[in-house]
C-alpha positions as CSV (number, residue, x, y, z in Angstrom):
1,M,5.1,18.4,-0.2
2,I,4.6,14.9,-1.7
3,D,7.2,13.5,0.6
4,S,5.4,14.7,3.7
5,I,2.1,13.4,2.5
6,Q,3.7,10.1,1.7
7,E,5.3,9.8,5.1
8,Y,2.0,10.8,6.8
9,L,0.1,8.1,4.9
10,E,2.7,5.4,5.6
11,K,2.8,6.1,9.3
12,R,-1.0,6.6,9.9
13,F,-2.7,4.3,7.4
14,F,-0.3,1.9,5.8
15,F,1.9,0.7,8.7
16,G,4.2,-2.1,7.5
17,F,4.1,-0.8,3.9
18,K,6.1,1.7,1.8
19,I,4.4,3.8,-0.8
20,S,6.5,3.1,-3.9
21,Q,4.5,5.3,-6.3
22,L,1.8,8.0,-5.9
23,E,0.0,8.8,-9.1
24,E,-2.9,11.2,-9.9
25,V,-5.0,10.2,-12.9
26,G,-8.0,12.4,-13.5
27,S,-10.1,12.3,-10.4
28,D,-8.3,9.1,-9.1
29,L,-5.4,8.9,-6.8
30,H,-3.4,5.6,-7.2
31,L,-1.2,4.5,-4.3
32,Y,1.2,1.6,-5.0
33,L,2.3,-0.2,-1.8
34,E,5.2,-2.6,-1.1
35,A,5.6,-4.6,2.0
36,I,8.5,-3.6,4.2
37,S,9.0,-7.1,5.7
38,P,8.3,-10.6,4.5
39,G,4.8,-12.1,5.1
40,M,3.9,-14.3,8.0
41,C,2.4,-17.8,8.1
42,Q,-1.2,-17.7,9.4
43,Q,-0.9,-21.0,11.2
44,C,2.6,-21.0,12.9
45,K,3.2,-17.2,12.8
46,C,6.7,-17.8,11.3
47,R,8.2,-15.3,8.8
48,Q,8.0,-16.6,5.3
49,T,11.3,-17.0,3.5
50,N,9.9,-18.5,0.2
51,I,7.5,-16.7,-2.0
52,H,5.1,-19.0,-3.7
53,D,3.0,-16.6,-5.8
54,Y,2.4,-12.9,-6.6
55,Y,-0.9,-11.5,-7.6
56,P,-2.0,-7.9,-7.8
57,R,-4.7,-6.5,-5.5
58,E,-6.7,-3.3,-6.0
59,I,-8.6,-1.8,-3.1
60,S,-10.9,1.1,-3.4
61,E,-10.7,3.4,-0.3
62,L,-12.7,6.4,0.8
63,P,-11.9,9.6,-1.0
64,I,-9.0,11.8,0.1
65,L,-9.2,15.5,-0.7
66,G,-12.0,14.9,-3.2
67,K,-10.0,12.2,-5.1
68,N,-11.1,8.6,-5.5
69,V,-8.3,6.4,-3.9
70,I,-7.2,3.1,-5.4
71,V,-4.6,1.2,-3.4
72,H,-2.4,-1.3,-5.4
73,L,-0.8,-4.0,-3.3
């Protein structure tokens, strides 16, 4: 069941990302996403080959099935 939910979410809502972890903590649903392909330069639109920095992002989304959703990028 989790695999089908994961596939559905990746295809419909998180195109270009893979859900690496799906975790339910109390009334919260945590989705951990990983980019499928490297990033793109905003100016020249070239694919990035060097990674300069990593920093975590947390995004609160609308509830799914009565659970608060927190997306970790």
